C-alpha positions as CSV (number, residue, x, y, z in Angstrom):
1,X,-3.5,-27.2,-12.5
2,X,-3.6,-23.5,-13.2
3,X,-0.6,-21.8,-14.7
4,X,-0.2,-18.5,-12.9
5,X,2.6,-17.1,-15.0
6,X,0.2,-15.5,-17.6
7,X,-1.6,-13.7,-14.8
8,X,1.7,-12.5,-13.4
9,X,3.0,-11.3,-16.8
10,X,-0.3,-9.6,-17.7
11,X,-0.1,-7.7,-14.4
12,X,3.6,-6.7,-15.0
13,X,2.6,-5.5,-18.5
14,X,-0.2,-3.4,-17.0
15,X,-2.7,-5.1,-19.3
16,X,-5.9,-4.6,-17.2
17,X,-8.3,-6.4,-19.5
18,X,-6.0,-9.4,-19.9
19,X,-5.3,-9.6,-16.2
20,X,-9.0,-9.5,-15.3
21,X,-9.9,-12.0,-18.1
22,X,-7.2,-14.5,-16.9
23,X,-8.4,-14.2,-13.3
24,X,-12.0,-14.9,-14.4
25,X,-10.9,-18.0,-16.3
26,X,-8.9,-19.2,-13.3
27,X,-12.0,-18.8,-11.1
28,X,-14.2,-20.6,-13.6
29,X,-11.7,-23.5,-13.6
30,X,-12.1,-23.8,-9.9
31,X,-8.8,-22.1,-8.9
32,X,-9.1,-20.6,-5.4
33,X,-9.0,-16.8,-5.0
34,X,-6.2,-17.2,-2.5
35,X,-4.0,-19.1,-5.0
36,X,-4.7,-16.4,-7.6
37,X,-3.6,-13.8,-5.1
38,X,-0.6,-15.6,-3.7
39,X,0.7,-17.2,-6.9
40,X,-0.4,-14.8,-9.6
41,X,-1.0,-11.3,-8.4
42,X,1.5,-10.8,-5.5
43,X,4.4,-12.2,-7.6
44,X,3.4,-9.8,-10.3
45,X,3.5,-6.8,-8.0
46,X,6.8,-8.0,-6.6
47,X,8.2,-8.1,-10.1
48,X,6.9,-4.6,-10.8
49,X,8.6,-3.4,-7.7
50,X,11.9,-5.1,-8.7
51,X,11.7,-3.6,-12.2
52,X,11.0,-0.1,-10.8
53,X,13.9,-0.3,-8.3
54,X,16.3,-1.3,-11.1
55,X,15.0,1.6,-13.3
56,X,13.7,-0.8,-16.0
57,X,10.3,0.7,-15.7
58,X,9.1,4.1,-14.4
59,X,6.2,5.5,-12.4
60,X,3.7,5.6,-15.3
61,X,4.2,1.9,-15.9
62,X,4.0,1.2,-12.2
63,X,0.7,3.0,-11.9
64,X,-0.7,1.1,-14.9
65,X,0.2,-2.2,-13.3
66,X,-1.2,-1.0,-10.0
67,X,-4.6,-0.3,-11.7
68,X,-4.6,-3.8,-13.1
69,X,-3.8,-5.1,-9.6
70,X,-6.7,-3.0,-8.2
71,X,-9.2,-4.4,-10.7
72,X,-8.1,-8.0,-10.1
73,X,-8.1,-7.6,-6.4
74,X,-11.6,-6.1,-6.4
75,X,-12.8,-9.1,-8.5
76,X,-11.6,-11.7,-6.1
77,X,-12.3,-9.7,-2.9
78,X,-15.6,-11.5,-2.1
79,X,-14.1,-14.9,-2.7
80,X,-11.2,-14.1,-0.4
81,X,-13.6,-13.0,2.4
82,X,-15.6,-16.2,1.9
83,X,-12.5,-18.3,2.4
84,X,-11.6,-16.6,5.6
85,X,-8.6,-14.9,4.1
86,X,-7.0,-12.4,6.5
87,X,-4.6,-9.7,5.4
88,X,-1.1,-9.7,7.0
89,X,-1.9,-6.2,8.5
90,X,-3.8,-3.0,8.0
91,X,-2.3,0.3,6.9
92,X,-4.0,3.7,6.9
93,X,-2.6,5.9,4.1
94,X,-3.1,9.5,3.1
95,X,-1.6,12.8,2.0
96,X,-1.5,15.2,4.9
97,X,-3.6,18.3,5.4
98,X,-2.9,21.1,2.9
99,X,-1.3,18.8,0.3
100,X,-3.3,17.5,-2.7
101,X,-0.5,15.3,-4.3
102,X,-1.4,11.6,-4.5
103,X,1.0,9.8,-6.8
104,X,3.4,8.8,-4.1
105,X,0.6,7.7,-1.8
106,X,-1.0,5.7,-4.5
107,X,2.3,3.9,-5.2
108,X,2.7,3.0,-1.6
109,X,-0.9,1.8,-1.4
110,X,-0.5,-0.5,-4.4
111,X,2.8,-2.0,-3.2
112,X,1.2,-2.7,0.2
113,X,-1.8,-4.3,-1.4
114,X,0.6,-6.4,-3.5
115,X,2.1,-7.6,-0.3
116,X,-1.2,-8.7,1.2
117,X,-2.1,-5.7,3.3
118,X,-5.5,-4.3,3.9
119,X,-5.0,-0.7,2.8
120,X,-7.4,2.1,3.9
121,X,-6.8,5.1,1.6
122,X,-8.0,8.4,3.1
123,X,-7.1,10.4,0.0
124,X,-5.5,13.8,0.2
125,X,-5.7,16.8,2.6
126,X,-6.1,14.4,5.5
127,X,-6.4,15.8,9.1
128,X,-4.8,14.4,12.2
129,X,-8.3,13.6,13.5
130,X,-9.1,11.7,10.3
131,X,-5.9,9.6,10.7
132,X,-6.7,8.7,14.3
133,X,-10.4,8.0,13.7
134,X,-9.5,5.6,10.8
135,X,-6.8,4.0,12.8
136,X,-9.2,3.2,15.7
137,X,-12.0,2.1,13.4
138,X,-9.9,-0.4,11.4
139,X,-7.5,-1.4,14.3
140,X,-4.6,-0.5,12.0
141,X,-1.0,-1.5,12.5
142,X,0.5,1.4,10.5
143,X,-0.3,5.1,9.7
144,X,1.4,6.3,6.5
145,X,1.6,10.1,6.0
146,X,2.7,11.5,2.7
147,X,3.7,15.1,1.8
148,X,5.3,16.5,-1.4
149,X,5.8,20.1,-0.4
150,X,7.8,21.5,2.5
151,X,5.0,23.8,3.7
152,X,2.8,20.8,4.4
153,X,5.5,18.5,5.7
154,X,5.4,20.3,9.1
155,X,1.9,18.9,9.6
156,X,3.4,15.5,10.1
157,X,4.7,16.6,13.4
158,X,1.2,17.7,14.4
159,X,-0.1,14.2,13.5
160,X,2.6,12.5,15.6
161,X,1.9,14.8,18.5
162,X,-1.8,14.3,18.3
163,X,-1.4,10.5,18.5
164,X,0.8,11.0,21.5
165,X,-1.7,13.4,23.2
166,X,-4.5,10.9,22.6
167,X,-2.3,8.1,24.1
168,X,-2.6,6.1,20.9
169,X,1.0,6.2,19.5
170,X,1.9,3.1,21.4
171,X,-0.7,1.1,19.5
172,X,0.4,2.0,16.0
173,X,3.6,2.8,14.0
174,X,3.6,6.1,12.1
175,X,5.6,6.4,8.8
176,X,6.4,9.6,7.0
177,X,7.4,10.0,3.4
178,X,7.5,12.2,0.3
179,X,10.0,14.2,-1.7
180,X,11.0,16.7,1.0
181,X,10.9,14.2,3.9
182,X,14.2,12.8,5.3
183,X,15.0,10.1,7.8
184,X,16.5,12.8,10.0
185,X,13.3,14.8,10.0
186,X,11.2,11.6,10.6
187,X,13.2,10.9,13.7
188,X,13.2,14.5,14.9
189,X,9.3,14.6,15.0
190,X,9.1,11.2,16.7
191,X,7.7,9.2,13.8
192,X,8.6,5.5,13.7
193,X,9.3,4.6,10.0
194,X,11.0,6.2,7.0
195,X,11.9,4.7,3.6
196,X,13.3,6.2,0.4
197,X,10.7,4.6,-1.8
198,X,7.4,2.6,-1.9
199,X,9.0,-0.8,-2.5
200,X,11.4,-0.5,0.4
201,X,8.6,0.7,2.7
202,X,6.4,-2.2,1.8
203,X,9.1,-4.7,2.5
204,X,9.9,-3.0,5.8
205,X,6.3,-3.2,6.9
206,X,6.1,-6.9,5.9
207,X,9.2,-7.6,8.0
208,X,7.7,-5.7,10.9
209,X,4.6,-7.7,10.8
210,X,6.7,-10.9,11.1
211,X,8.5,-9.7,14.2
């Protein structure tokens, strides 16, 4: 029986080579990709999130662990598809038009992947049309909009209004976040979800998928 603790710890440590090597060994020993994900990788990202929330680690360490998760996830992706694995939901993420910052967006993406979501990352400088096209194409449950500067934050309202105008807002939940964004502003523009940090947001979305 596979001991998943070394995979979890290697991920928490942000050791990409070790994480990937342990995943390879587990696969060679006949361990299912689904078990590797559920018992090794997801617990690792949960622990990374816990350590970040308690200020025991900081954003650079989280990003390093996230890269290890990305590599390991890519390695087992085909095996997961072959087993019929279905993500718990799909989230479209991006930094809004005019804004080129991506650290916050990347953190959210990694936390969601660590929870078992299918994450479609549109990158930075994303238009309202791009958000809606991706949402329709992937039949997404959530649209996550990030902004780090106040001058681009206003574009979030354009995105919400565009989804309303296209009669698609009732099919998806829109979340807004970033340094200048507040819960009051999110409610004011008609968006659905706000959280102070990536860990809280990921947990919120998991709970919403269970409802």
